[in-house]
C-alpha positions in Angstrom: 206.1 82.1 78.9 206.8 85.4 80.7 203.9 87.8 81.1 204.0 91.2 79.5 203.2 93.9 82.0 202.6 97.5 81.0 202.3 100.7 83.0 200.0 103.7 82.6 200.4 106.7 84.9 197.8 109.4 85.1 196.4 111.9 87.6 192.8 110.7 86.8 191.2 113.8 88.3 188.6 112.2 88.0 188.5 108.8 86.3 186.6 109.3 83.0 185.6 107.2 80.0 188.7 108.1 78.1 190.8 106.5 80.8 188.6 103.4 80.6 189.0 103.2 76.8 192.8 103.5 77.1 193.0 100.8 79.8 190.9 98.5 77.7 193.1 99.1 74.7 196.2 98.4 76.7 194.8 95.2 78.1 194.5 93.9 74.5 198.3 94.4 74.2 199.6 93.2 77.5 198.8 90.5 80.0 198.7 92.8 83.0 198.6 96.6 83.5 199.9 98.7 86.4 197.7 101.8 86.8 199.7 104.5 88.5 197.6 107.1 90.2 199.8 110.0 89.6 200.3 113.1 91.9 198.9 110.9 94.7 199.9 113.6 97.3 197.6 116.2 95.7 194.0 116.7 96.6 191.5 119.4 97.5 192.8 121.7 94.8 190.8 122.8 91.8 193.0 121.0 89.3 193.4 118.0 91.7 190.2 117.8 93.8 190.2 114.1 94.6 192.5 112.1 97.0 194.5 109.2 95.8 192.2 106.9 97.8 189.1 108.3 96.1 190.7 107.8 92.7 191.6 104.3 93.5 188.0 103.5 94.4 186.8 105.2 91.2 189.1 103.1 89.0 188.8 99.8 90.9 185.0 100.0 90.9 184.9 101.1 87.2 187.1 98.1 86.3 184.9 95.8 88.3 181.8 97.2 86.6 183.4 96.5 83.3 184.1 92.9 84.3 187.9 93.3 84.0 189.6 90.4 85.8 191.3 91.8 88.9 194.3 89.5 88.4 195.1 91.6 85.3 195.7 94.9 87.0 197.4 96.6 89.9 196.4 100.1 91.1 199.3 102.0 92.8 199.2 105.6 94.1 202.4 107.4 93.2 203.6 110.6 94.8 205.4 113.1 92.6 209.1 113.7 93.2 210.6 116.8 91.7 213.8 115.1 90.6 213.3 114.0 87.0 216.7 112.2 86.7 215.6 109.6 89.2 211.8 109.6 88.6 211.8 106.4 86.5 213.7 104.6 89.2 211.2 105.9 91.8 208.4 104.4 89.7 210.2 101.1 89.4 210.7 101.0 93.2 206.9 101.4 93.7 205.7 98.8 91.2 205.9 95.2 90.1 208.3 94.8 87.2 207.1 96.1 83.8 208.4 96.2 80.3 206.2 98.6 78.4 205.4 102.2 79.4 202.3 103.8 78.0 202.4 107.6 78.0 201.7 110.6 75.8 203.7 112.9 78.1 207.0 113.9 76.3 209.0 114.0 79.6 207.7 110.6 80.8 208.5 109.1 77.4 212.0 110.6 77.4 212.8 109.4 81.0 211.7 105.9 80.4 213.3 105.7 76.9 216.6 106.7 78.6 216.1 103.8 81.0 215.7 101.4 78.1 212.0 100.8 78.3 209.7 100.3 75.3 207.4 103.3 75.3 204.1 103.4 73.5 201.8 106.3 72.9 198.3 105.3 74.0 195.4 106.4 71.8 193.4 109.4 72.9 189.7 109.0 72.7 187.7 112.1 72.0 190.2 114.2 73.9 188.3 117.5 73.7 185.4 115.9 75.6 187.1 113.1 77.6 189.4 114.9 79.9 189.5 115.6 83.6 189.6 119.3 82.8 186.4 119.1 80.9 184.7 117.0 83.6 185.6 119.6 86.2 184.6 122.5 84.0 181.2 120.9 83.4 180.7 120.4 87.2 181.5 124.0 87.8 179.1 125.2 85.2 176.3 122.8 86.2 176.5 121.1 82.8 176.1 117.3 82.1 179.4 115.8 83.3 178.0 112.3 84.1 178.0 111.3 80.4 181.8 111.6 80.4 182.6 109.3 83.4 181.9 105.7 84.5 179.1 105.1 87.0 181.7 104.4 89.6 183.1 107.9 89.3 179.6 109.4 89.7 179.0 107.2 92.8 182.3 108.3 94.4 181.8 111.9 93.7 178.3 111.7 95.1 179.5 109.8 98.2 182.1 112.4 99.1 180.0 115.4 98.1 182.5 116.1 95.4 180.4 118.6 93.5 180.3 120.9 96.5 184.1 120.3 97.0 184.9 121.4 93.5 182.6 124.4 93.6 184.1 125.5 97.0 187.6 125.1 95.6 186.8 127.4 92.7 185.8 130.3 95.0 188.2 133.1 95.5 189.3 133.9 99.0 187.2 136.6 100.5 189.2 139.4 102.2 188.3 140.5 105.7 189.0 144.1 104.8 
């Protein structure tokens, strides 16, 4: 019997508990999941503070901590291309074959539907709290952000001095005048 493989693509800036809940739900529907680390070329920006490698460590360690069998997932960094008509083909080139696409993004859903893929809307878990935007906002405001993320994300952010990075990225440039 052929395995059903799905794909989920997200920026994961940073990996939070909502991502983990979505991945867990998807793993109940498919045999294997491809986790695409979107916008892999971006880092050191307020909206995208973490490198693709840092995000790979966050997700791989969080999955290991959750005892997810490593044979059930692939983690693949994916750079953006600003050419929507060929984006789905670009993703297919970077990944193992897949048959189900999980996305809530209307453009992603449209592009993969046009390519003949089954597209499913993943559930959103407590979206007002569980978002990268909220995690970053809490970090900037010295609020409790650790409750929103897996321990692995906390560990990586601490290892790379990510709190300072985000706070520095939020500062406005000071003029020499």
